[in-house]
Residue, then its C-alpha position, 0 to 999 in steps of 0.5 A: m500500500m502506498k503511503k499518502l503524502l500530503s504536500v502543501l504549497t503556500a505562496a510567499c506573499l502570505a505575510g502580506a504586502a506590508a510585511v514584505p514590501a520588496l516581495a518579487s512576483d517570482a518569490e520562492t514558494f513554501v513547500f511542506r510535506v508530511d506523510a499522513s501516517a505521521l499524524q497518527t499520535s499526539s507526539d507525531v502531530n507535535a513533531a510535525y507541527q514543530r517541524l512546520s514551525n521551524e521550516a516556516t521561520r527559516y522561510c520567513r527569514a529567507l524573505g529578508l524579514t528582520l523585525d521580530r514582529d514581521l517574522t512572527e506574523c509571517r510564520v503564523d500566516v504560513v503555518e495557518n495556511v498549511v494547517e488549514a490545507v492539511g485539514d487534520e483535526r489534531l494538527s488544527a487543535l494544536h495550532r489553535n492552542t499554540t496560537e492562543q498561548l502566543r496571543l496571551a503572551a503578547a498581551r502581557 
């Protein structure tokens, strides 16, 4: 049986024109791949989410974003779009929880 591979392509402009003013129309595309079988347990979902977050951070830095606020906004946008495209409920729940914790920390 072939393993189902989920692949998500997210346009570079997800961070928005304000965050990435010099974004070229042929900017690199963010690619994230995760084997659907890698989303079966909580620890696997956590590992996939951490990998996604790390890859999104590297991607946003490669866009030339230097301000922490812009990097965070870009990373959150990329992760949000990938999580939505993957459509796994456990991954979505982890993302909602993580995002809520970030918002609470930012509000302090």
